[in-house]
C-alpha positions as CSV (number, residue, x, y, z in Angstrom):
1,M,-24.3,33.0,41.5
2,K,-22.2,35.3,39.4
3,N,-20.8,34.4,36.1
4,N,-17.2,33.9,36.9
5,N,-15.9,31.8,34.0
6,V,-17.4,32.8,30.6
7,N,-19.1,36.1,29.8
8,L,-21.4,34.7,27.2
9,G,-23.3,38.0,26.9
10,D,-20.1,39.6,25.5
11,I,-19.5,36.7,23.1
12,I,-23.1,36.9,21.8
13,A,-23.0,40.7,21.4
14,E,-19.6,40.6,19.6
15,A,-20.9,38.0,17.1
16,F,-24.2,39.9,16.4
17,C,-25.0,40.3,12.7
18,G,-28.7,41.3,12.8
19,K,-30.2,44.5,11.3
20,G,-31.5,45.7,14.6
21,K,-29.9,47.2,17.7
22,T,-26.8,45.4,19.0
23,P,-27.8,43.5,22.1
24,N,-26.6,44.7,25.5
25,A,-24.0,42.3,26.8
26,E,-24.8,43.2,30.4
27,E,-28.5,42.4,30.0
28,I,-27.7,39.1,28.3
29,N,-25.3,38.2,31.1
30,E,-28.2,38.5,33.5
31,F,-29.6,35.4,32.0
32,F,-26.5,33.4,32.9
33,E,-26.1,34.6,36.5
34,E,-28.1,31.6,37.9
35,M,-26.7,29.1,35.5
36,F,-23.9,26.8,36.9
37,P,-20.4,27.3,35.5
38,A,-20.3,23.8,34.1
39,A,-23.4,24.5,31.9
40,R,-21.9,27.8,30.7
41,E,-18.8,26.0,29.7
42,K,-21.0,23.7,27.5
43,W,-22.6,26.5,25.7
44,P,-24.3,24.7,22.7
45,F,-23.6,27.4,20.1
46,N,-19.8,27.0,20.2
47,F,-19.0,25.2,17.0
48,E,-15.3,26.1,16.7
49,K,-14.0,22.6,17.1
50,E,-16.4,21.4,14.4
51,G,-15.1,24.0,11.9
52,Y,-18.3,26.2,11.8
53,T,-18.5,30.0,12.4
54,V,-21.4,31.4,14.5
55,E,-23.3,34.7,14.1
56,Y,-26.3,35.9,16.1
57,D,-29.1,37.4,14.1
58,K,-31.3,37.9,17.1
59,A,-30.5,38.0,20.8
60,E,-33.2,39.3,23.2
61,F,-33.3,38.9,27.0
62,L,-36.5,39.4,28.9
63,Y,-38.2,38.5,32.2
64,T,-41.7,36.9,32.4
65,Q,-44.0,35.8,35.2
66,C,-43.5,39.0,37.2
67,G,-39.7,38.7,36.9
68,L,-39.5,35.1,38.1
69,V,-38.5,33.5,34.8
70,K,-35.6,34.6,32.6
71,N,-35.8,34.2,28.8
72,L,-33.2,34.4,26.1
73,D,-34.6,34.4,22.5
74,L,-31.9,33.6,20.0
75,T,-31.6,33.2,16.2
76,V,-28.2,31.8,15.3
77,N,-26.5,31.4,11.9
78,V,-24.0,28.5,11.8
79,G,-22.0,27.7,8.7
80,N,-18.7,26.9,6.9
81,E,-17.7,26.9,3.3
82,K,-19.8,23.8,2.5
83,E,-23.1,24.4,4.3
84,G,-25.1,26.8,6.4
85,F,-28.0,26.6,9.0
86,V,-30.3,28.9,10.9
87,I,-31.3,27.8,14.4
88,S,-34.1,29.6,16.4
89,T,-34.3,28.8,20.1
90,L,-35.9,30.2,23.3
91,M,-34.1,29.4,26.5
92,T,-35.7,29.8,29.9
93,L,-34.4,29.6,33.4
94,D,-37.1,29.1,36.1
95,D,-35.1,29.2,39.3
96,D,-32.4,26.8,38.1
97,V,-34.5,24.6,35.8
98,L,-33.2,25.1,32.3
99,S,-35.5,24.7,29.2
100,V,-34.4,25.0,25.6
101,R,-37.2,25.2,23.0
102,I,-35.9,24.7,19.5
103,D,-38.4,26.6,17.3
104,S,-36.7,25.8,14.0
105,L,-33.5,24.3,12.5
106,C,-33.2,25.0,8.8
107,R,-30.5,24.3,6.2
108,T,-29.9,27.5,4.2
109,R,-27.2,26.1,1.8
110,G,-25.3,22.9,1.0
111,T,-26.4,19.4,0.4
112,K,-27.9,16.9,2.9
113,N,-24.7,15.1,3.6
114,S,-24.2,15.6,7.3
115,N,-26.2,14.9,10.4
116,F,-26.1,18.4,11.7
117,G,-29.3,17.9,13.7
118,N,-27.6,15.1,15.7
119,M,-24.7,17.5,16.4
120,V,-27.0,20.2,17.6
121,I,-29.1,18.0,19.9
122,S,-25.9,16.4,21.3
123,K,-24.6,19.8,22.2
124,M,-27.9,20.8,23.7
125,K,-28.1,17.7,25.8
126,Q,-24.5,18.2,27.1
127,F,-25.7,21.7,28.1
128,I,-28.7,20.7,30.1
129,D,-26.9,17.6,31.6
130,A,-24.2,19.9,32.9
131,Q,-26.8,22.2,34.5
132,D,-28.5,19.3,36.2
133,K,-25.4,17.5,37.3
134,S,-24.5,20.6,39.4
135,R,-28.0,20.9,40.9
136,G,-28.1,17.8,43.1
137,K,-31.1,15.4,43.5
138,N,-34.9,15.7,43.8
139,F,-35.5,18.4,41.2
140,E,-37.5,18.9,38.0
141,A,-35.3,17.9,35.1
142,S,-34.0,20.4,32.6
143,R,-35.3,19.7,29.1
144,I,-35.2,20.3,25.4
145,L,-38.5,20.9,23.6
146,L,-39.2,20.9,19.8
147,D,-41.7,20.4,17.1
148,A,-40.6,17.3,15.1
149,A,-42.3,18.5,11.9
150,S,-42.6,16.7,8.6
151,G,-44.1,18.1,5.4
152,L,-43.9,21.6,3.9
153,D,-42.5,24.3,6.1
154,K,-43.3,28.0,6.0
155,N,-40.8,28.4,3.1
156,N,-42.6,25.7,1.1
157,I,-39.6,23.3,1.6
158,N,-40.0,19.7,2.5
159,V,-38.8,18.9,6.0
160,Y,-38.5,15.4,7.6
161,G,-38.2,16.2,11.3
162,G,-40.7,13.5,12.3
163,Y,-38.2,10.8,11.3
164,I,-35.0,12.7,11.9
165,W,-35.7,13.6,15.6
166,A,-37.0,10.0,16.2
167,Y,-33.5,8.6,15.7
168,N,-31.8,11.5,17.5
169,G,-33.1,10.6,21.0
170,L,-36.3,12.6,21.4
171,D,-39.3,11.3,23.3
172,F,-43.0,12.3,22.9
173,A,-43.8,15.5,24.8
174,N,-46.8,13.9,26.5
175,E,-49.2,10.9,26.5
176,Q,-51.5,12.7,24.0
177,E,-48.8,12.9,21.4
178,L,-48.0,9.1,21.9
179,S,-51.7,8.2,21.7
180,S,-52.2,10.3,18.5
181,T,-49.1,8.8,16.8
182,R,-50.2,5.2,17.6
183,Q,-53.6,5.8,16.1
184,R,-52.3,7.5,12.9
185,F,-49.7,4.8,12.5
186,R,-52.3,2.1,12.8
187,E,-54.3,3.8,10.0
188,F,-51.2,4.3,7.9
189,A,-50.1,0.7,8.2
190,K,-53.6,-0.7,7.4
191,K,-53.5,1.0,4.0
192,S,-50.5,-1.2,3.2
193,G,-52.2,-4.4,4.5
194,V,-50.4,-4.4,7.9
195,E,-52.7,-4.6,10.9
196,F,-51.8,-4.2,14.6
197,S,-53.6,-5.5,17.6
198,T,-54.0,-3.2,20.6
199,K,-51.4,-5.3,22.5
200,D,-48.9,-5.0,19.6
201,L,-49.4,-1.3,19.3
202,S,-48.9,-0.8,23.0
203,L,-45.2,-1.8,22.5
204,F,-44.7,1.4,20.5
205,R,-43.8,3.8,23.4
206,K,-41.1,6.0,21.9
207,P,-40.6,7.7,18.6
208,C,-37.6,5.4,17.9
209,H,-40.0,2.4,18.0
210,F,-41.9,3.8,15.0
211,A,-38.6,4.7,13.2
212,A,-37.2,1.2,13.7
213,F,-40.3,-0.7,12.5
214,D,-39.5,-2.7,9.4
215,C,-41.6,-5.8,8.7
216,G,-40.4,-6.1,5.1
217,I,-43.2,-4.1,3.5
218,K,-41.8,-1.2,1.5
219,I,-43.6,2.1,0.8
220,S,-43.1,4.2,-2.3
221,L,-42.1,7.8,-1.5
222,P,-42.8,10.9,-3.6
223,S,-39.0,11.0,-4.3
224,G,-39.3,7.7,-6.1
225,K,-37.4,5.8,-3.4
226,N,-38.8,3.0,-1.2
227,A,-38.8,3.1,2.6
228,A,-39.7,0.8,5.5
229,L,-43.2,1.2,6.9
230,G,-42.1,3.0,10.1
231,K,-39.7,5.4,8.3
232,A,-42.3,6.2,5.6
233,F,-44.9,7.0,8.3
234,L,-42.6,9.4,10.2
235,L,-41.5,11.2,7.0
236,S,-45.1,12.4,6.8
237,H,-46.1,12.7,10.5
238,S,-45.3,15.5,12.9
239,W,-45.2,15.3,16.6
240,L,-44.2,17.3,19.7
241,G,-41.0,16.1,21.3
242,K,-38.8,16.5,24.4
243,L,-35.5,15.4,25.6
244,V,-34.9,15.4,29.4
245,A,-31.5,15.8,31.1
246,S,-29.9,12.5,32.2
247,P,-26.5,13.4,33.7
248,K,-25.8,9.8,34.8
249,K,-25.1,7.2,32.1
250,S,-27.1,4.6,34.1
251,E,-30.1,6.9,33.9
252,C,-30.0,7.3,30.1
253,P,-33.4,6.4,28.7
254,E,-34.0,3.9,25.9
255,E,-34.5,6.5,23.2
256,Q,-31.2,8.2,23.9
257,R,-29.3,4.9,24.0
258,Y,-30.9,4.1,20.6
259,A,-29.7,7.5,19.2
260,E,-26.2,6.9,20.5
261,A,-26.0,3.6,18.7
262,F,-27.8,4.8,15.6
263,N,-25.4,7.7,15.1
264,N,-22.2,6.1,16.1
265,P,-19.6,7.1,13.5
266,D,-17.2,4.3,14.3
267,F,-19.3,1.6,12.6
268,S,-20.9,1.1,9.2
269,V,-24.5,2.1,8.7
270,P,-25.9,-1.5,8.7
271,K,-24.0,-2.3,11.9
272,R,-25.3,0.9,13.6
273,R,-28.8,-0.1,12.7
274,R,-28.4,-3.5,14.2
275,M,-26.8,-2.1,17.3
276,A,-29.6,0.5,17.7
277,L,-32.2,-2.3,17.4
278,E,-30.5,-4.3,20.1
279,V,-31.0,-1.4,22.6
280,L,-34.8,-1.7,22.4
281,S,-36.8,-3.9,24.7
282,S,-37.0,-7.6,24.2
283,S,-40.8,-7.4,24.0
284,Y,-40.6,-4.9,21.1
285,R,-38.0,-6.9,19.3
286,N,-40.1,-10.1,19.6
287,M,-43.1,-8.3,18.2
288,L,-41.0,-7.0,15.3
289,K,-39.7,-10.6,14.6
290,K,-43.3,-11.8,14.5
291,F,-44.3,-9.2,11.9
292,R,-41.2,-9.9,9.8
293,R,-42.0,-13.6,9.7
294,K,-45.6,-13.0,8.8
295,Y,-45.0,-10.5,6.0
296,S,-42.0,-12.2,4.6
297,E,-44.2,-15.3,4.1
298,I,-46.8,-13.1,2.4
299,K,-44.1,-11.7,0.1
300,K,-42.8,-15.2,-0.7
301,I,-46.3,-16.3,-1.7
302,S,-46.8,-13.1,-3.7
303,K,-43.5,-13.7,-5.6
304,T,-44.4,-17.3,-6.3
305,E,-47.8,-16.3,-7.7
306,T,-46.1,-13.7,-9.9
307,Y,-43.6,-16.2,-11.2
308,L,-46.4,-18.7,-12.0
309,K,-48.4,-16.0,-13.9
310,I,-45.2,-15.2,-16.0
311,A,-44.6,-18.9,-16.6
312,K,-48.2,-19.4,-17.8
313,M,-48.0,-16.4,-20.1
314,K,-44.8,-17.7,-21.6
315,L,-46.3,-21.1,-22.1
316,A,-49.4,-19.6,-23.7
317,K,-47.2,-17.7,-26.2
318,M,-45.2,-20.9,-27.0
319,L,-48.4,-22.8,-27.7
320,D,-49.8,-20.1,-29.9
321,R,-46.8,-20.6,-32.3
322,F,-47.9,-24.2,-33.0
């Protein structure tokens, strides 16, 4: 299939700003030859409508697996007058199965006042959805892969991908990632006096289930702020994630429907949180209600005990005066 609508290789070469050799547009266009026109039209690094300029710091095309798999290695600078980002990705086409691995997404300037990550993942999803919508049925789904990292990155900057990607529609890359996250969450919660049975823990199946968990217990963060148990956990926990193509709305999985509600700009933040929670399974919501009732009662008892101690101290001081 020849590229008959958009010569993306030419666009990438013209916007190249790297120190090395300018990429060969013809070579890069080879990557797109087997990509469907609908996917090329949804090229995820077109941010013109959003008011961002795009420059390519790296653009390398190569074949692997004896020429059977095409690879496009990109480092992209995206920015406007307020903020700037660097995105590193590796795209592969194996026959017509499209994979996008996001190696890093870093803010280079500006303040954390926009959900740029959600914008990027939304564009990437439209890209792979368009590819799979054109392919027909009974195929391996195209996908996005990334490391949802929390902690200090290679530049010694705190990153919070473990939480951010959980509310942006990512799933665990495999069962091992899910199992490891469950175990670490159980240990993390136990330190705050919250214990899970195996049955309760089995209801945590997606990253968004951990992000949404709030039983009323708050955790103090290094920043001085407090966070719900699930959020606090993911702010310090890294996991491997994936997002698979779902061209049909009816096939959209739970984690992606959660992200759509959570990031809906038409509603206030509290309402978006409630809408996102309603997307989750009834068994998960019932479990969450059970924990909220349990730990709200504990908090009430704790508050009552505190008030009684204060009252006793005040009474003792009053008696000391006589």
